[in-house]
LOBA-818786 format. One record per residue: residue number from 1; x, y, z of N, C-alpha, C in turn; residue in three letters. Coordinates in steps of 0.2 Angstrom, whole numbers. Layout:
# LOBA-818786
  nr  n_px  n_py  n_pz ca_px ca_py ca_pz  c_px  c_py  c_pz rest
 NUM     X     Y     Z     X     Y     Z     X     Y     Z  Ala
...
This chain:
# LOBA-818786
  nr  n_px  n_py  n_pz ca_px ca_py ca_pz  c_px  c_py  c_pz rest
   1   830   526   337   824   527   332   818   525   335  Unk
   2   817   520   338   811   518   342   809   524   348  Unk
   3   813   526   351   812   531   356   809   537   352  Unk
   4   812   539   348   811   545   344   803   544   342  Unk
   5   802   538   339   795   537   336   789   538   342  Unk
   6   792   534   348   787   535   353   786   542   355  Unk
   7   791   547   355   791   553   357   786   557   353  Unk
   8   788   556   345   783   559   341   776   557   342  Unk
   9   775   551   342   767   549   343   764   551   349  Unk
  10   768   552   354   765   555   361   764   562   360  Unk
  11   768   566   356   767   572   355   761   573   350  Unk
  12   761   569   346   755   570   341   749   568   344  Unk
  13   748   563   348   742   562   352   740   567   357  Unk
  14   745   570   360   744   576   364   740   581   360  Unk
  15   743   583   355   740   589   351   733   587   349  Unk
  16   731   580   347   725   578   344   720   578   349  Unk
  17   722   575   356   718   576   362   716   584   363  Unk
  18   721   588   362   721   595   364   715   599   359  Unk
  19   715   596   353   710   598   348   704   596   350  Unk
  20   702   590   353   695   589   356   694   593   361  Unk
  21   698   595   366   697   598   372   696   606   370  Unk
  22   699   608   364   697   614   362   690   615   361  Unk
  23   686   610   358   679   611   356   676   613   364  Unk
  24   678   609   369   675   610   375   676   617   378  Unk
  25   683   619   376   685   625   379   680   632   375  Unk
  26   679   630   369   674   635   364   668   634   367  Unk
  27   665   629   369   658   629   373   658   632   379  Unk
  28   663   630   383   663   635   390   664   643   389  Unk
  29   669   644   384   669   651   383   662   654   381  Unk
  30   659   652   377   653   656   375   649   655   380  Unk
  31   649   650   385   644   650   390   646   655   395  Unk
  32   652   656   397   655   661   400   653   668   398  Unk
  33   653   669   392   651   675   389   644   677   389  Unk
  34   640   671   390   632   672   390   632   675   398  Unk
  35   635   672   402   634   674   409   637   680   411  Unk
  36   642   682   407   645   689   409   641   694   406  Unk
  37   638   692   400   633   697   397   627   698   401  Unk
  38   624   693   404   619   694   408   619   697   414  Unk
  39   626   697   416   628   701   423   627   709   422  Unk
  40   626   711   415   626   718   415   620   720   417  Unk
  41   614   715   415   608   718   418   606   715   424  Unk
  42   611   712   427   610   708   435   607   703   437  Unk
  43   605   698   430   602   693   430   607   687   432  Unk
  44   614   688   429   619   684   429   623   684   435  Unk
  45   623   689   439   626   689   445   627   684   450  Unk
  46   621   681   451   620   675   455   624   670   453  Unk
  47   624   669   446   626   662   443   634   664   441  Unk
  48   637   669   442   644   671   440   649   666   445  Unk
  49   647   666   451   653   662   455   652   654   454  Unk
  50   646   652   453   645   645   452   648   643   445  Unk
  51   647   647   440   650   645   433   657   646   433  Unk
  52   660   650   436   667   651   438   670   643   441  Unk
  53   666   642   446   668   636   450   667   630   446  Unk
  54   662   630   441   660   624   438   666   622   432  Unk
  55   668   628   429   673   627   424   681   625   427  Unk
  56   681   624   433   687   622   436   688   614   435  Unk
  57   683   611   434   682   603   434   685   602   428  Unk
  58   683   604   422   686   601   415   694   604   415  Unk
  59   696   610   419   702   612   418   706   607   422  Unk
  60   704   604   427   708   600   430   712   594   426  Unk
  61   707   592   421   709   587   417   715   589   412  Unk
  62   714   596   410   720   599   406   726   600   411  Unk
  63   725   602   417   731   603   421   735   596   422  Unk
  64   730   591   424   734   585   424   738   581   418  Unk
  65   734   583   413   737   581   406   744   584   404  Unk
  66   743   591   405   751   595   405   755   594   410  Unk
  67   753   591   416   758   589   420   761   582   419  Unk
  68   758   578   416   761   572   415   766   573   408  Unk
  69   764   577   403   768   579   397   774   583   400  Unk
  70   774   586   405   780   590   407   784   585   413  Unk
  71   781   580   415   785   577   420   784   578   427  Unk
  72   779   584   428   779   586   435   772   588   436  Unk
  73   769   586   441   761   589   442   761   597   443  Unk
  74   755   599   440   754   605   441   749   607   447  Unk
  75   752   611   452   747   612   457   741   617   456  Unk
  76   735   617   458   730   621   458   732   628   461  Unk
  77   729   633   457   731   640   459   726   642   464  Unk
  78   720   639   465   715   643   468   716   645   475  Unk
  79   714   651   477   715   653   484   706   650   487  Unk
  80   708   651   493   701   650   498   697   656   498  Unk
  81   695   659   493   690   665   493   685   663   488  Unk
  82   681   668   486   674   668   481   679   667   474  Unk
  83   677   664   470   679   663   463   680   670   459  Unk
  84   674   675   461   675   681   459   680   684   461  Unk
  85   683   684   466   688   688   469   696   684   469  Unk
  86   694   678   466   702   674   465   704   677   458  Unk
  87   711   679   458   715   680   452   715   675   447  Unk
  88   715   668   450   716   662   446   709   661   441  Unk
  89   703   664   444   698   663   439   699   667   432  Unk
  90   702   673   433   703   677   426   708   673   422  Unk
  91   713   670   425   718   666   421   713   660   418  Unk
  92   709   656   421   705   652   418   702   654   412  Unk
  93   698   660   412   695   662   406   699   665   401  Unk
  94   706   666   403   712   668   398   713   661   395  Unk
  95   714   656   399   716   649   395   710   646   390  Unk
  96   704   648   392   699   646   388   699   649   381  Unk
  97   701   656   382   701   659   375   707   657   371  Unk
  98   712   657   374   718   654   370   718   647   367  Unk
  99   716   643   372   715   636   370   709   635   364  Unk
 100   704   638   364   699   638   360   701   639   353  Unk
 101   706   644   353   707   646   345   715   642   344  Unk
 102   719   642   348   725   639   346   725   631   347  Unk
 103   722   628   352   722   622   352   718   618   347  Unk
 104   713   622   344   709   619   338   714   619   333  Unk
 105   717   625   331   722   626   325   727   621   324  Unk
 106   731   620   330   737   615   331   734   610   330  Unk
 107   729   607   334   726   600   333   724   599   326  Unk
 108   721   603   322   718   602   315   725   600   311  Unk
 109   730   605   312   736   604   309   739   597   310  Unk
 110   739   595   316   742   588   319   738   583   315  Unk
 111   732   583   314   728   578   311   728   579   304  Unk
 112   729   585   301   728   585   294   734   585   290  Unk
 113   740   587   293   747   586   289   748   580   288  Unk
 114   749   575   292   750   569   289   745   566   284  Unk
 115   739   566   285   734   563   280   735   567   274  Unk
 116   736   574   274   736   578   269   744   576   264  Unk
 117   749   575   269   754   572   265   754   566   261  Unk
 118   751   561   264   750   555   262   746   555   256  Unk
 119   741   560   256   737   560   250   741   563   244  Unk
 120   745   569   246   749   572   241   754   566   238  Unk
 121   757   562   242   762   556   239   758   552   235  Unk
 122   752   549   237   748   544   232   746   549   227  Unk
 123   744   554   226   742   558   220   747   558   216  Unk
 124   754   561   218   759   561   213   762   554   210  Unk
 125   760   549   215   762   542   211   757   539   207  Unk
 126   751   541   208   745   536   205   741   542   199  Unk
 127   743   547   199   740   553   194   739   550   187  Unk
 128   743   546   185   743   544   178   738   539   177  Unk
 129   735   536   182   729   531   182   722   534   180  Unk
 130   722   541   181   715   544   181   716   549   174  Unk
 131   712   549   169   712   553   163   711   560   166  Unk
 132   714   564   164   714   572   165   718   574   172  Unk
 133   720   569   175   726   570   181   719   570   187  Unk
 134   724   571   193   720   572   199   721   578   202  Unk
 135   716   582   206   718   587   210   720   586   216  Unk
 136   726   590   218   730   589   224   727   592   229  Unk
 137   731   592   236   727   595   242   729   602   242  Unk
 138   734   605   238   736   610   237   733   615   231  Unk
 139   727   613   229   724   616   224   726   616   217  Unk
 140   730   612   215   732   611   207   732   604   205  Unk
 141   729   604   199   729   596   196   735   594   194  Unk
 142   736   588   196   743   584   194   741   581   188  Unk
 143   744   583   183   742   580   176   749   579   172  Unk
 144   755   579   175   760   579   171   765   577   177  Unk
 145   773   574   175   777   571   179   780   576   183  Unk
 146   782   582   180   785   588   184   780   590   190  Unk
 147   773   590   188   767   593   194   768   586   199  Unk
 148   769   579   197   768   575   201   775   575   207  Unk
 149   780   576   203   786   577   207   784   583   212  Unk
 150   782   589   211   781   593   215   776   592   221  Unk
 151   771   588   218   766   585   224   768   581   229  Unk
 152   772   576   226   776   571   231   780   575   236  Unk
 153   784   580   233   789   583   237   785   588   243  Unk
 154   779   591   240   775   594   245   772   589   250  Unk
 155   771   583   248   768   579   253   773   576   258  Unk
 156   780   575   256   784   574   261   786   579   266  Unk
 157   786   586   263   786   592   268   781   592   273  Unk
 158   775   591   270   770   591   275   770   586   281  Unk
 159   772   579   278   773   574   284   779   576   288  Unk
 160   785   580   286   790   581   289   788   586   295  Unk
 161   783   590   293   782   595   299   778   592   304  Unk
 162   776   587   303   773   583   310   778   581   314  Unk
 163   785   581   311   790   579   317   790   585   322  Unk
 164   787   590   321   788   595   326   782   595   331  Unk
 165   778   589   331   773   588   336   776   587   344  Unk
 166   781   584   345   783   583   352   785   590   355  Unk
 167   789   593   351   791   601   354   785   605   355  Unk
 168   781   605   350   775   608   349   770   607   356  Unk
 169   770   600   357   766   598   363   768   600   368  Unk
 170   775   600   370   778   603   376   777   611   377  Unk
 171   777   614   371   776   621   371   769   623   373  Unk
 172   764   617   371   757   619   373   755   617   380  Unk
 173   759   612   382   759   611   390   762   616   394  Unk
 174   768   619   392   770   625   396   765   631   396  Unk
 175   762   632   391   757   638   391   751   635   394  Unk
 176   749   630   396   744   628   400   746   628   407  Unk
 177   752   626   409   756   627   415   756   635   418  Unk
 178   758   640   412   758   646   413   752   649   416  Unk
 179   747   647   412   740   650   414   736   647   420  Unk
 180   737   640   419   732   636   424   736   634   430  Unk
 181   743   635   431   747   634   437   747   639   442  Unk
 182   750   639   446   751   644   451   754   650   449  Unk
 183   753   656   451   757   662   449   763   662   450  Unk
 184   768   665   447   774   667   450   774   669   457  Unk
 185   778   666   461   779   668   468   773   664   473  Unk
 186   769   661   469   764   658   474   766   653   478  Unk
 187   771   649   475   774   644   480   777   647   486  Unk
 188   781   652   485   784   655   490   779   659   497  Unk
 189   773   661   493   768   663   497   765   658   501  Unk
 190   764   652   498   761   647   502   766   644   507  Unk
 191   773   645   504   777   642   510   778   647   516  Unk
 192   777   654   515   778   658   520   771   657   525  Unk
 193   765   655   522   759   654   525   760   648   530  Unk
 194   764   643   527   765   637   530   770   637   536  Unk
 195   775   641   535   780   643   541   776   647   547  Unk
 196   772   652   544   768   655   549   764   651   553  Unk
 197   760   647   550   756   641   554   761   637   558  Unk
 198   766   635   557   770   630   560   773   635   566  Unk
 199   775   640   564   778   645   570   773   646   576  Unk
 200   767   647   573   761   648   578   761   642   582  Unk
 201   760   636   579   760   630   583   766   628   588  Unk
 202   771   630   585   778   631   590   777   634   596  Unk
 203   775   641   594   775   646   600   768   642   605  Unk
 204   764   640   602   758   638   607   761   632   611  Unk
 205   764   627   607   767   621   611   772   624   615  Unk
 206   776   629   613   781   631   619   777   634   625  Unk
 207   773   639   623   768   641   629   765   636   633  Unk
 208   762   630   631   759   625   634   765   622   638  Unk
 209   771   621   636   777   617   638   778   621   646  Unk
 210   778   628   645   781   632   650   775   632   655  Unk
 211   769   632   654   763   631   659   764   624   662  Unk
 212   765   619   659   766   613   662   771   613   667  Unk
 213   778   616   665   783   617   670   782   621   676  Unk
 214   778   626   674   776   631   680   772   626   685  Unk
 215   767   622   682   762   619   686   765   613   690  Unk
 216   771   610   687   774   605   690   778   608   696  Unk
 217   782   614   694   786   616   700   781   619   705  Unk
 218   776   622   704   772   626   708   769   620   713  Unk
 219   766   615   710   761   610   713   766   605   717  Unk
 220   772   604   714   775   599   717   782   601   720  Unk
 221   788   603   717   792   605   721   792   611   725  Unk
 222   789   616   723   787   621   728   784   621   734  Unk
 223   779   617   733   775   614   739   779   610   744  Unk
 224   782   606   741   787   602   746   792   606   749  Unk
 225   795   611   746   800   615   748   797   619   754  Unk
 226   791   622   753   788   626   757   786   622   763  Unk
 227   784   615   762   784   611   769   791   610   773  Unk
 228   796   610   769   802   609   772   804   615   776  Unk
 229   802   622   773   804   627   777   800   628   784  Unk
 230   793   626   783   789   626   788   791   622   794  Unk
 231   794   615   793   795   610   796   801   612   799  Unk
 232   807   615   797   813   617   800   811   623   805  Unk
 233   806   628   803   805   634   807   802   631   814  Unk
 234   797   626   813   794   623   819   800   619   823  Unk
 235   804   615   820   808   612   824   814   617   828  Unk
 236   815   622   824   820   627   827   816   630   834  Unk
 237   809   631   834   806   634   839   805   628   845  Unk
 238   806   622   844   804   617   848   811   613   850  Unk
 239   817   615   847   823   613   849   825   612   856  Unk
 240   824   618   859   826   617   866   821   615   871  Unk
 241   814   616   870   809   614   874   807   607   872  Unk
 242   808   604   867   805   597   865   811   594   859  Unk
 243   816   592   862   821   590   857   819   584   852  Unk
 244   815   579   856   813   573   852   808   575   846  Unk
 245   804   580   848   799   582   842   803   586   838  Unk
 246   808   590   839   811   593   834   815   588   830  Unk
 247   818   583   832   822   579   828   817   575   824  Unk
 248   811   574   825   806   571   821   804   575   816  Unk
 249   803   582   817   803   586   812   808   587   806  Unk
 250   814   586   810   820   587   805   819   581   801  Unk
 251   819   575   803   818   570   799   813   570   794  Unk
 252   807   572   794   802   574   790   804   579   785  Unk
 253   807   584   788   809   590   783   815   587   779  Unk
 254   819   582   781   824   579   776   821   574   771  Unk
 255   815   571   773   811   566   768   809   571   763  Unk
 256   806   576   765   802   580   760   806   584   756  Unk
 257   813   586   758   818   589   754   820   583   748  Unk
 258   820   577   751   822   572   746   819   571   741  Unk
 259   811   571   742   806   571   737   806   576   733  Unk
 260   808   582   735   807   588   731   813   588   726  Unk
 261   818   585   729   824   585   724   822   580   718  Unk
 262   819   574   720   817   569   715   812   572   710  Unk
 263   808   575   713   803   579   708   806   584   704  Unk
 264   810   588   706   815   593   703   819   589   697  Unk
 265   822   584   699   825   580   693   820   577   688  Unk
 266   814   575   690   810   573   686   808   579   680  Unk
 267   807   585   683   805   591   679   811   593   674  Unk
 268   817   593   676   822   593   673   823   588   666  Unk
 269   821   582   668   823   577   662   817   578   658  Unk
 270   812   581   659   807   583   654   808   589   650  Unk
 271   814   592   652   815   597   648   820   595   644  Unk
 272   826   592   645   831   588   641   834   581   645  Unk
 273   832   577   642   834   570   645   841   569   647  Unk
 274   843   568   652   850   567   654   854   562   650  Unk
 275   849   557   647   852   550   643   855   554   636  Unk
 276   853   559   634   854   562   628   862   564   629  Unk
 277   863   567   634   870   570   636   875   563   638  Unk
 278   872   559   641   876   554   643   878   549   638  Unk
 279   873   547   634   873   541   629   873   543   621  Unk
 280   870   550   621   869   551   613   862   549   611  Unk
 281   860   550   605   854   549   603   852   542   602  Unk
 282   857   539   599   856   531   598   856   528   605  Unk
 283   859   529   611   860   526   617   853   528   620  Unk
 284   850   534   620   844   536   623   838   532   619  Unk
 285   838   531   613   833   528   609   833   521   611  Unk
 286   839   518   612   840   511   614   836   510   621  Unk
 287   839   514   625   836   514   632   828   514   632  Unk
 288   826   519   628   818   519   627   815   513   626  Unk
 289   818   509   620   816   504   617   816   498   623  Unk
 290   821   497   627   822   493   632   817   493   637  Unk
 291   815   499   638   810   500   644   803   499   642  Unk
 292   802   499   634   796   497   632   792   491   633  Unk
 293   787   491   635   783   484   637   781   479   631  Unk
 294   783   483   624   782   478   619   789   478   616  Unk
 295   791   472   615   798   470   612   800   473   607  Unk
 296   805   478   607   807   483   602   814   483   599  Unk
 297   815   483   593   822   483   591   823   490   588  Unk
 298   830   491   588   832   498   586   838   496   580  Unk
 299   837   500   575   843   500   570   845   507   569  Unk
 300   851   509   571   854   515   569   859   515   565  Unk
 301   855   519   559   860   519   553   864   525   552  Unk
 302   863   530   557   866   536   556   867   539   564  Unk
 303   873   539   566   875   539   573   878   546   574  Unk
 304   878   551   569   881   557   571   877   561   576  Unk
 305   881   566   580   877   570   583   873   575   580  Unk
 306   867   576   583   863   582   580   862   588   584  Unk
 307   859   593   583   858   599   587   855   596   593  Unk
 308   856   599   599   852   597   605   845   597   605  Unk
 309   842   602   602   835   604   602   832   599   597  Unk
 310   835   596   592   833   591   587   833   584   591  Unk
 311   838   582   594   839   577   598   833   576   603  Unk
 312   832   581   607   827   581   611   820   580   609  Unk
 313   819   583   602   813   582   599   811   574   597  Unk
 314   818   572   594   817   565   592   815   560   599  Unk
 315   818   561   604   818   557   610   811   557   612  Unk
 316   808   563   613   801   564   614   795   561   609  Unk
 317   798   562   604   793   558   599   793   551   598  Unk
 318   799   548   599   800   541   600   796   539   607  Unk
 319   797   542   612   794   541   618   788   540   618  Unk
 320   784   546   615   777   546   615   773   541   610  Unk
 321   778   539   605   776   534   600   776   527   603  Unk
 322   780   525   608   781   519   610   775   519   616  Unk
 323   774   525   619   769   525   624   762   523   620  Unk
 324   761   525   614   755   524   610   755   516   609  Unk
 325   760   513   606   761   506   604   759   503   610  Unk
 326   762   504   616   760   500   622   752   501   623  Unk
 327   750   507   624   742   507   626   737   505   621  Unk
 328   739   507   615   733   506   610   734   501   605  Unk
 329   740   498   603   741   495   597   740   488   598  Unk
 330   740   484   604   740   477   605   745   474   601  Unk
 331   752   477   599   756   474   596   761   470   600  Unk
 332   764   465   596   768   460   599   775   461   598  Unk
 333   776   466   593   784   467   590   784   475   587  Unk
 334   788   479   589   789   485   586   797   486   584  Unk
 335   798   490   580   804   492   577   806   500   577  Unk
 336   811   501   577   814   510   578   820   509   572  Unk
 337   819   513   568   825   515   563   827   522   563  Unk
 338   833   524   565   836   530   564   841   531   558  Unk
 339   839   536   553   843   536   546   843   543   545  Unk
 340   848   544   540   847   551   538   854   553   536  Unk
 341   855   560   533   860   563   531   863   569   537  Unk
 342   868   572   535   871   576   540   865   582   540  Unk
 343   861   584   536   856   588   537   849   586   538  Unk
 344   848   579   537   842   577   538   842   571   543  Unk
 345   837   571   547   837   565   552   829   562   551  Unk
 346   830   555   549   822   552   548   822   546   554  Unk
 347   816   545   556   814   541   562   808   537   558  Unk
 348   809   531   559   804   526   557   802   521   562  Unk
 349   795   521   564   794   517   570   788   512   567  Unk
 350   789   506   567   784   502   565   782   496   570  Unk
 351   775   495   570   772   489   575   768   485   571  Unk
 352   768   479   574   763   474   570   756   474   574  Unk
 353   754   479   576   747   480   581   741   480   576  Unk
 354   735   481   579   729   481   576   728   487   570  Unk
 355   732   492   570   732   498   565   726   502   567  Unk
 356   723   505   562   718   511   563   719   517   567  Unk
 357   726   518   567   728   524   572   724   530   568  Unk
 358   722   535   572   718   541   569   721   547   572  Unk
 359   724   551   569   727   557   572   722   561   576  Unk
 360   715   562   573   710   565   574   708   564   580  Unk
 361   709   557   583   706   554   589   711   555   595  Unk
 362   716   558   594   720   560   600   726   555   600  Unk
 363   727   552   606   732   547   607   739   550   606  Unk
 364   740   556   607   747   561   606   750   561   598  Unk
 365   747   559   593   748   559   588   749   567   586  Unk
 366   743   570   587   743   577   585   749   581   588  Unk
 367   751   580   594   757   582   598   763   581   594  Unk
 368   764   575   592   770   572   588   771   576   582  Unk
 369   765   578   579   766   582   572   767   589   574  Unk
 370   764   592   580   766   599   581   773   599   582  Unk
 371   775   594   586   783   595   589   787   594   583  Unk
 372   785   590   578   790   589   571   789   596   567  Unk
 373   784   598   566   782   604   562   786   611   565  Unk
 374   787   611   572   790   616   574   798   616   571  Unk
 375   801   611   570   807   610   567   807   610   558  Unk
 376   801   612   556   800   612   549   801   605   547  Unk
 377   798   600   551   798   593   549   792   590   545  Unk
 378   792   584   544   786   581   541   784   574   545  Unk
 379   779   573   545   776   566   548   771   562   544  Unk
 380   772   556   543   769   553   539   767   546   543  Unk
 381   759   546   543   757   540   546   752   535   542  Unk
 382   755   529   542   751   524   539   748   518   543  Unk
 383   742   518   543   740   513   549   733   510   546  Unk
 384   733   506   541   728   503   539   723   498   545  Unk
 385   717   497   545   714   492   548   717   485   548  Unk
 386   720   483   554   722   476   554   730   477   554  Unk
 387   733   483   554   740   485   554   744   484   547  Unk
 388   750   485   547   754   487   553   754   495   552  Unk
 389   756   498   558   756   505   560   763   507   558  Unk
 390   765   512   553   771   515   552   771   522   553  Unk
 391   774   525   557   775   533   558   783   534   556  Unk
 392   783   539   550   789   541   548   789   548   549  Unk
 393   795   550   553   796   557   554   802   559   551  Unk
 394   803   565   547   809   569   546   810   576   546  Unk
 395   816   576   550   816   582   554   824   585   550  Unk
 396   824   592   548   830   595   545   835   597   550  Unk
 397   841   596   550   846   596   556   851   602   553  Unk
 398   851   604   547   855   610   545   854   616   548  Unk
 399   860   620   547   860   628   551   855   631   546  Unk
């Protein structure tokens, strides 16, 4: 019973506030009508986009109010274009029209029915105290007990009608969401735009990675192998005439080949770390933590194997983050937590450093975000001045 009364009062209060905002909707409607009429003679054309943009501010209040009523926020539907070309502006005007009329009527009923019902009941009970009877709210004079009974009954009916306040408030909120929320299919469109952007970022990151590998192979391994070929050619020419010099060149060629092999292994590790193959993700992350200059603990709550590309992304995200902790944080302690489900992997890296990490200032954070977004993942950075800094990354792993 208590919960029902709370729901009834909440709905009644929503409708009463709606009656108040309907007055504002009327004023805005007439103001927009004046602007639109002056556009016919050209005077109001410059003011139209400004007016359309200004009415969005009070509409945000209604959007938040309806979202709280429905239990989920209502996103703003506006596109990044001129208000004149935005289809949401036309829906704003439609909401002003509907709410100015229906919001006022429903609000007046929500306010008047309980008061009118109470008056009817009191009139039916005390009519006999006034000579000649008492006029009721329904335009008849109560001067007899049958009319008094009718008056009391009508009052009870009027109060009972207010019990529809909660569902009526929900319907009004649904209408607000239909007009002021994103149009059907807009969320899918936004999702396509987001995926297009992340795909472009992934392609850009992939291209940059290929260029890095090409530079590493060209400037390092290829140059050393070219030196080996040159030294072997010279040694072959000197073998009969100067064996000692030939042996010296062969030794240098061997050293150069060994260095080239080491550089080639380094390049291969940058593509897919061997630790992931040998130890799995939890072992590779533990190895990174052991090599970190800042004391670091690892808490692995999900040790299931993930797709190789996801594990490699997590490895490099953790490696980059620990490098940032070492270089910039001034931390004395760090921790890594791996958690998730079969379809999701979550990484949480925390340090007790000075905080104030800013993604816009570089330090590899933008690269971490791009790497995560390439897998349709999310990155959340919390780093208030004074610390601690917490980086949370969530990557989907499902097919």
